[in-house]
Each structure stands twice: as structure tokens, then as C-alpha cells.
TORNU-210126 format. One record per atom (N, C-alpha, C): x, y, z. Coordinates in steps of 0.1 Angstrom, whole numbers, plus 5000, padded with zeros to 4 digits. Layout:
BEGIN
XYZ
...
END
This chain:
BEGIN
478348745120
477248705129
476048765125
475348625120
474248655114
473148645122
472148735119
470948835129
469748645126
469648585142
468548485138
467348575148
466548475146
465148505151
465248575167
466448505174
466648545191
466648685187
468048705178
469348795175
468248935174
466948915167
465849075160
465049045178
464949015180
463848985193
464949065203
465849135204
467149165213
466249275215
466849385225
466449525226
467549615220
467049745214
467849825203
469249815205
470049815223
470949845226
472149705225
471249635224
471849455222
472249475207
470949485193
471649495190
472249565179
472449725187
473249785183
474949755183
474949685196
476049595200
476649525191
475449415186
475649305170
476249365162
475849565159
476249545147
477649635148
477549725161
479149735159
480449675164
479649565167
480649425166
481049385150
480349355147
480349285130
481149425122
480549525126
481149655118
482449645120
483249665134
484849625137
484849565132
484749415129
485649305122
485549365109
485449445102
485549395091
485649555086
486049685093
486149785090
487949805085
488949775090
489949775083
489949755070
489349605065
489149615050
488349725047
487549745051
487049905042
487949965040
488350035047
489450125050
490750095039
491450035037
492549995030
492049845021
491749925005
491049824996
492249824984
492549704981
492749714963
491849664953
491749544954
490449464947
488749534954
488449624946
487449644946
485849624951
486149454941
484649424934
485049284946
486149234945
486049154965
485549234974
485849354974
485249454988
483849424988
483249464974
481649464974
481649364981
481749284974
481249114971
481449074994
482149144994
482549125013
481249225020
480849325013
480249395026
478949375019
477849295007
476549215012
476749115014
477749045012
477348925017
477548925035
478649035041
478149105061
477049155061
476349255056
475749345057
474349185058
474349125045
473449045045
473348885059
474248915065
474148755073
474448845082
474948955090
474949045098
472949075102
472649125091
471349135099
470049055088
470648965088
469348865084
468648895069
469248965062
468948975045
469148835038
468148815036
468448655021
468948785006
468548865007
468848914994
469749024994
470749104986
471249264986
472149264978
472249384972
472749444961
473449534962
474649604959
475549724956
475349754941
475149934941
475449944928
476050094929
476750094917
477950214917
477850294908
477750414905
477550474890
479050524885
479150474872
480150454863
480550594862
481650674860
481950824860
481550844842
481950754832
481850804823
480450794812
479750694816
478150654816
477250774822
477650774835
476650814846
475950694848
475950614842
474450514849
474950414860
474050384867
474550314881
474450164871
475250114875
476049934877
476049844888
475249764885
475749634900
476949584899
477249574908
479049534911
479349444923
477849384930
477849314940
476649234942
476449174944
475049064948
475248944957
474348914965
474448804975
472548784975
472848644970
471548574978
471048504967
471048554950
470648534937
471048384938
470648324925
471248204919
472448224908
473548144907
474148244897
473548264881
473048214874
472348274861
471748394869
470948414875
469848554878
471148614882
472048614884
473448754895
474348774882
474448674877
474848684863
474348824855
473148794847
471848884840
471649054850
471749004866
471449144872
472849234873
473749154867
475349264869
474949314856
474149264848
474449394834
473649474831
472949484841
471849584846
472149724843
471549824838
472450004839
471350044840
470850124854
470050234850
470550404856
469850404850
470250564843
469650684855
470150824854
470250894871
468550944870
468050884860
466650974855
465950834864
465850744866
465150624866
465750604882
466950634887
466850664903
466350744908
466750874903
465550984910
463850944908
463550904896
461950884899
461850794909
462850664913
462050564919
462650644935
463250694937
463350724948
463650884954
461750884952
461551014953
461551084971
461151204974
461751254988
460351174996
459251164992
458251095007
458550925008
459650885000
460350745004
461450775014
461750915018
462750895023
462950885042
463150745048
463450705058
464350755069
465350785065
466550795073
467350905069
469150905074
469851045065
470051005052
470650865050
470250855032
469650715035
468050655036
467650575032
466850585029
466450535018
464750495008
464050375014
462650365017
462250285017
460850295008
460950234996
460550224979
459450114982
457850104989
457349974993
456749964979
456349844975
455149794963
453849834956
453449924966
452749954963
452650084957
453550134957
454050304952
454950314941
455050204931
455750164922
455550074910
455750144898
455550014889
456049924882
456349824886
457749734876
457449774860
458749844851
459049854843
459249774827
459449624835
460049534824
461049434830
461749364826
462749244830
463349284836
463749414833
465249484846
464949434858
463649494859
462449474873
462549394879
461649244867
461349114874
462849094875
463849044871
465048994877
465149004891
464649124899
464949124913
464049014914
462948974913
461248944922
461748744917
461848714927
462248484926
461248444929
459748514934
458848424935
457748554933
457648534918
456148624913
454948624917
454948464919
453148464923
453048564941
453748584944
453548674957
453448804951
453548844939
453248964936
452049064940
450648994942
450149014943
449448974958
449748944962
449548904980
449149044983
447949054991
448349165002
448949145018
449549265020
449949275033
448949215043
449549125049
448549095061
449049205078
450149265075
450649345083
451349405084
451449515084
452249675081
453149655079
454049615084
455949565086
455849455078
455049335072
455349265060
456149315045
456949225047
457249255033
456649215018
456449275012
456449214997
457349204991
457249114979
458449054969
458249204964
458049344954
458149414953
458849504960
459149514974
459649574983
460949624975
461849754977
463049754981
463449854989
465249894998
465349965007
466450004998
467150114999
468150174986
469450235004
470350195005
470950315012
471850415006
471950525005
473050614995
474450634998
475050644987
476350664990
476650754980
477750814991
477850954984
479350994980
479851044974
481751144969
481751224982
482651234989
483551354997
482651484992
482451514978
482151614978
480351614972
479951504978
478151524982
477651454969
478351434954
477551354946
477051234944
476351184940
475951074944
476650944936
477750804945
478450784947
477250644937
476450544949
475650444949
475550424955
474750304957
473650294964
473750114970
473650074982
473249964990
471849924989
471549804985
470049774987
469949654990
468549645002
467649495008
467049455000
466849384990
465649314981
464849214989
465249135000
464149115010
465349025019
464349095030
464749055042
464548865048
465248815060
464448665060
463848605067
463348725074
462148685079
460948775073
460948825062
460548865057
459048985062
460449065068
459749195074
460549325076
459749445075
460849565071
461449585081
462749635083
463949605091
463249785100
464149705111
463949805120
464649935120
463850045130
464950205129
466450125128
466750025140
467750025148
468949955138
467949865131
469049785118
468949885110
468149955101
468150105097
469350175096
469650215104
470750285111
472250225110
472150065115
473350015111
473950005100
473049955089
473449905077
473050055072
472850195076
473850285071
475250295071
475450325088
477150285089
477850215078
477350085077
477850005067
477950065055
476750185048
476650185033
478050285033
477650415046
479150485046
480150435043
480550335056
481650245054
482450235037
481450175030
481350145018
481650245008
481250355008
481050465002
482850465005
483050505018
484750535019
485750445015
485350295010
486150205007
486550214990
485150254985
485250274968
486150384970
485750514976
486950604976
488050584972
488850504986
490050494986
489850394976
489850294970
490050224964
490350304945
490450394943
489850464932
490850534932
491050604948
492250664952
494150624948
493650444954
494550374956
495350344942
494250304931
494050274916
494850404910
494750484913
495150624905
496350674904
496650604925
498050634929
499050564918
498650404919
499250314913
499350344898
498150374898
498550444876
500150564878
499450654889
500350754887
502350724893
501950574899
503350554901
504250464888
503250404881
503950344868
503650414863
503550574859
503850684850
505050734857
505450754868
506650764872
507950694865
507550574869
508850454868
508650434853
507750514844
508250444832
509150594830
508750744832
509450834831
511150834836
511650754849
512650724855
513150644839
512650504841
513150474833
513750484820
512650564810
513150664799
514350714801
514050824812
515450944815
516950814815
516950734828
517850604830
518250574815
517950474806
518150484792
518750604788
518250724783
519050834780
519950814784
520450884792
521150834809
522250794803
522050654804
523250584801
523650554784
523050574778
523050554766
524450724760
523850854772
524550934769
526050924778
526450844789
526750834796
528150684789
528150644781
528350524773
529650604763
528950694755
528850784746
530450884753
530450944764
531351054766
532150944776
531650824780
532650734788
533850714777
532750664765
533950594754
534950744752
534450814747
535750934738
536550974753
536250984761
537351044774
538450894774
537750764775
538750634773
539650704761
539250724750
539850724740
541250874741
540751004750
541551064748
542551074761
542550944770
543150864778
544350834775
544150764766
544650614758
545650694749
545950784742
546550924731
547950964743
548950854735
550250864738
550551064737
551251084754
551651214751
551351334761
549751294762
549251324780
549451384789
549751524790
550251554802
550251504814
550451464823
550051384837
549351464842
548951614844
547851644849
546551664842
546751664830
545051704821
545251524827
545751414821
545551264822
544451234834
545051314850
544351294856
543051344861
543151494851
541651554854
540851484842
540551404831
540051334825
539751194833
540751154842
540051034847
539351094864
539551274865
538251274874
536751304869
537051354850
535251354851
535151254844
536051094839
534950984837
535050934850
535450954862
534150894876
533050994875
533151124874
532151204873
530651124865
531151094847
530451064841
529450934846
530550844848
530450744857
529050724866
529550834878
528450884889
526750904883
526950934871
525350934861
524250864864
525550714864
524850594862
524650574877
525450584883
524750534898
523950654902
523350804899
522550844906
521150794895
521250784883
519550714878
519650564887
520550484890
520250364900
519650474914
520450484919
519650534929
518550574927
518550694918
516350764918
515750654922
515650544912
514950464906
514950304922
515850284927
515550254942
514850334949
515350454944
514650554957
512750634951
512450564943
511350614933
510450464947
510750334939
510350244946
510450174966
511550274966
511150294985
509550424989
510050494983
508750584982
507150524982
507450434974
506150354966
505950194976
506650174984
506750034988
505550024991
504949914988
503749864992
503849745009
503349765015
503549675027
503249585026
502349485018
501649365008
502649335005
503749374997
505149254996
505849265003
506049285016
506849255026
507049105030
507849035027
508148935034
509648875041
509548735048
510648695057
512448685048
513048795053
514348825042
515548765048
516248675045
517648615056
518748735058
518748835064
519548905069
521048865064
521448785072
522748755068
523248725055
522248645046
522948635036
522948745026
522148865033
521648985024
523449065025
523649095037
524549125047
525749055034
526348945031
527048865023
526548965011
525548955002
525248954989
526249124988
525849204994
526149404994
527049414989
527849305002
529849345003
529749304992
529849174988
530449154973
530149204962
528749284956
528449374950
528949494953
529049574972
529949694970
531949664963
532149534969
533149504964
534049474952
532649454940
533149504927
532949614924
532349674928
532149864925
533549934925
533749904941
535749974947
537149844941
537049834933
538049694923
539449804931
539949924932
540950024936
541249904947
540649954958
540849954975
540649754975
541449704985
541449604990
539949635005
539149515002
538649575012
538249455023
538049405035
537649285041
536949335052
536049235045
534249235057
534849135067
534849215081
535049135097
533449105098
532848975100
531348945103
531748865115
531548895124
530948925135
529648805145
529648715131
528448605133
528248435135
527648445139
527648265138
526748235126
526448265113
526348295101
524648245103
524548195111
522848115107
521848185106
521048215099
519548275092
518948345099
518648465095
518148545107
517148645097
516048645101
515548635088
514748795095
514748845089
513549005089
512148995082
511249175081
510349175077
510449295067
510849215055
511549315048
510649235028
511549325018
511749295002
513349305004
512949254982
514449314983
515849394982
514749514989
515749644986
516149664999
515949585005
516949575021
518249565018
518949475003
520149464998
520349614998
519649734988
520149884989
520649935003
519949865017
520249955030
521849925029
522449795033
523849725032
524249805022
524049815010
524849845002
525250005000
524650065003
524850195003
525650235014
525750155028
526850195036
527850165033
527950045030
529049965027
529950065012
529350085003
529550164996
530550304999
529750405007
530150495012
531650485026
531550365029
532450305038
533950275026
533550265021
534650235007
535550375003
534450435002
534850564990
534950635000
535350675017
535450755024
536450725029
536650595033
538250545042
539450545034
540250665039
541450705034
542450585027
542450455039
543450365039
543350285029
544950245023
544650135014
543650035010
544049965026
542849835030
541649865034
540649875031
539249935042
538749805045
538949815062
538049705074
536849735071
535949685074
534549685076
533749565085
533549575096
532949505107
531849535110
531249415109
529249385112
529349315125
527849345128
527749225134
526149265140
525749115141
524149115145
523549075155
522949155166
522549105178
521049125180
520449085185
518949055189
518349135197
517349265197
517349345206
515549375207
515049425219
513049435216
513649585221
512149635213
511949785219
510349765219
510049855227
508149905232
507349735226
508449615227
507549445228
507649405218
508449535209
508849425197
510149425196
510349225185
511549185182
512349245171
514049275171
514249335164
515749245162
516249295148
517649185142
518349305146
519149395153
519949505154
521349475147
521849485136
522749565129
523949615129
525149625130
525949725132
527049725122
527149855112
528349815107
528949935108
530749905112
531749995114
532950045105
532750145104
534350175091
534850295099
536350305096
537450385095
537450465095
536450515085
536850645083
536350765085
536550905081
536651015090
535751055097
534550975098
534150955112
532451115109
531351145115
530551225110
530351295127
530751465122
530151525139
529651545141
529251525154
528251535163
526351605154
527251715154
525851795148
524851765134
525751635126
525651615114
524551475115
525051445129
524051275131
523051255126
521851395131
520751355129
520251395118
521051465107
520751535095
520651475085
522651385089
522851295075
521651195068
521151135071
520051115063
519051155060
519151315059
518151345053
518351375040
517451355029
517751425016
518551505005
519951465003
520851564995
521451615008
521451565017
522351615029
523751525025
524951545024
525751455017
526851525034
527951465044
529051455052
529851565041
530551685047
531351715048
532751655037
532951565044
533951485036
534051405025
533051425026
532451365006
532551454995
533051394990
533151474970
532551444963
531951314967
531651244952
530051214958
529451174948
527851154953
526751244952
525651184957
524551304956
524051374970
524251254979
523151224994
522351214990
521851114985
520651064985
520950924987
522150914995
521750744989
521550675007
522150775021
521850765032
519850775029
519550815026
518450905026
517450755014
517850735009
517150585003
516950475022
517950505023
518550385032
517750415041
517650555051
516250595060
515150535056
515050575045
513650605037
512950415040
513850345032
513450145032
513350155048
514550155060
513950145071
513050165080
512650275078
511350305077
510250255075
510250245059
509250135056
508950015064
510249995065
509849825074
509649835085
509649925096
508849965105
510049945119
511650005111
512649975119
513150135120
514250125123
515150265125
516850255127
517250355123
518750405119
519350485124
520350485128
520950565133
522550545136
523350685137
525150665138
525350715146
526650635157
527350635168
528950665161
529950735175
531150725168
531750595170
532250525161
533250365164
533850365183
534350495183
535050505194
534350675199
533650605215
533150705216
533350815225
532950925216
533551045220
534451135207
534851045198
536051015192
535651005177
535351115172
534451115156
535951025150
536851115151
537751055139
538250925138
537850855147
538550715145
537150555135
536550685133
535150585119
534050635133
532650555121
531450525126
531050395129
529750435135
529150245133
527350325129
527250265117
525550275115
525250195121
524050175129
522650055133
521950055128
521249945126
519749955117
519049835131
518249855135
516849775136
516149715126
515649625126
514949555115
513949475120
512349465120
511749365129
512249225118
511949155135
512249025132
510948975122
511848855117
510048785105
509148745116
507348725115
506748685129
506848555119
507248525107
506948385097
508048315099
509548345109
510748325104
511848375117
511048395127
511948435143
512948345144
END
């Protein structure tokens, strides 16, 4: 929303409304940002077009050199902008330019051309019409070629972060008080965005370090598992091993293999906890359920598993990512593991539903296991919480399920397969948001 001459002639209240509207349009992008340079470029463009500026820049203090580096510029031809981005200002130079007598607002400094001297090529690069340098002001509010206004941006601890600078208004006049106050708001938002981007970058670095650590541990554990598993299998293959000892070795072998599953679960949990909403996309939940069933069946070959999928098998899309398969894989594996029958039957069906005006696909997974006591139904998804009937596992599987479903914006809960009789088995229900792209 560019400020034309008509816009600039409005009353202060109208001007404030224009500024607020423009601020609201970009606030969400200011507060949740990944690429900081793209955001800063958007800020200078938005500020310039909203408040009628021909030229505008943003400088950020480099944490290592402590110098101020121009990271975004608007209104300069490409070659000049490239040179501007190479300029570095010291803290001493900033203090020299921004003297207390130039302060005209909370964080705003107006430096008139008459009060400072151009010191070299770095200063002249901002002067696009040098022939106007010696022109006297015809009116008190006329903009001089060497004027500039800086809006200072601060860290949360009060230290100087950078500045947003006006280098030339479109109408060649010094902006009024209302305009300056509105631009101050933009500079405050820019400061928040820059700090958020830095925290986001640090968080991504920390996540990468954690993922590397998990990968290293997983690699070592898997090597350990292979070695121990090999020794146990050799021992079990020896003739003359008493049956009780053979059973104990088989149990030990299962527990060793569980270490591999634990590492896989920890890696999945780490990814679930750091799930980026930008990575979500339409996923066919029907195909995902079928893939999860095949994987679960392959992991429990000692049992016969039957999937009764009451569905038309048409594609049904939810807003998720590849980890949604782990939601169903964990539920299927639990159903197979805890079911005491030789043939395990798992019933699945999918129905559309709505909640709070949102459209969901509600999936039910019913098993014939021992069921879950009423007092456990609310806590079974907590971290490290296991059903009393489970002697294996770590209790992290169902927590991964809930973490993922929550991250997708859905809901998960458990009911009795036969109402009031938990011994007949359980029904796990998942509400996952329908994809807006493929409903």
C-alpha cells in the first residue's frame, strides 16, 4: 500500500490506519522467519512502498567483527547496491553520526546534511544526485541530498542490533511525526524477526548436533547388537543345551534385538519433536496404513496377522509427512505383540468427521488384546508409560504416536473395543486434518 500524495495529505488517524494495515499484512512473516536476508529485503521494500520512500537500507551488527553490515537495500540500481552491501561501519562511526542532539523519537535519529561531513567514497555511495549537495533548503522540511534518518534496533538485553535507514523520501520532504512513529514499529518488528531467525538457526544447529549424536550412538549400538546377537545364536546352536537354558537365551536374544528398535524409536522421536510445519504435505493415509501393516507383519513373523480394512480403498489425503507411517506402525506392532491369540486380527476403518469447523479423517484401529484399564487410558500416551500387560518395550512408542498426531494438528485417544468390557480389546482412534490441497 504505497503512500501517494493523496495518502500523505490524510489526517494523522488515517495515516495511522494505513500504517497499521500494512504492519498487519507482514507481521506473521516478521515473527516466523527462516531466511533472514529475504525477510530484511521484504522489510525495506514494504517500508518504502508503504511510507513513500525512494531509498531505504537495513544495517546489522556482525557479532564477530562488531561492525555494522548493510544486509538489505531498496531503491538503488544493482551495481550501486552491490557496492553498498560491502560497506562496513564501526561502532565509533555510528556513535559519531548518531549524537544525542539528533534524537527525535524513541529510537529515531534525524541527521541533517548541515550537521555532518561526508568522509569518503563509502558516504558518497548513498548520494545519487551529487549536483544537489550544495543546494540550500528552500523550506524547513525539505529533504537534503545528504540527510538520513536512522531507526535503531535493539536486542532483548538492550544492546544495539542494527538500524533501519531512510535515505530519500519520494516527496523530497522530511517525514512527519506520525510517519516516523509508524516506521519505528516496523523497525521494532524487524528487530524481533532478526532475533527469532538467529534463535531458529541456533535451534537447527542444535538439532543437527543431536541427530548426529543419535546416529553415532545408534551405529555403535547396532554394532554391539550384531556382535552379542551372533554370540547368542552360536550358543543356541550348540547341541545338548538344556531347554530352560535355550529359552533363556532366546529371551536374551529378543532383548538384544529390542536395542535396535529402541534406537530406531529414539531417532523417530527426535524427528517428531523437531517437526517443521513447513515440511507437511498431502499424504494418502490409505496407502500409508497398508504399508505400515506390511512392515508390522514382517517384524512379527512368528504370528499370523490378518488386517480387516473396512474401506473403499480410495485415496484419502491428510496433512502430514513420511513419519505418519510410524503412527500406524507403532499401533499395529503393539496389537500384534500383546494379542495372546495365534492369529492376530486387526480391524481398521476410516470415516470423515468434523471438529471445531475443521475437516478430519478419523481412523479406528481395533485389536483383540488384553485391553487398557480406564485409569490408564489418559496416561498411556505419556512418555515411558507402558501397559501393565506389556513386559517388552520402553513405553516410548505410544508417546511418539501422540507427539506426531499433535504436531499434525490432530487428536488421538483409546476406547474399549466393546464398551464397558476392556478384556475384549482396544480401539485406537486418530483424527488427522484433511489436506486442503486434496480433500
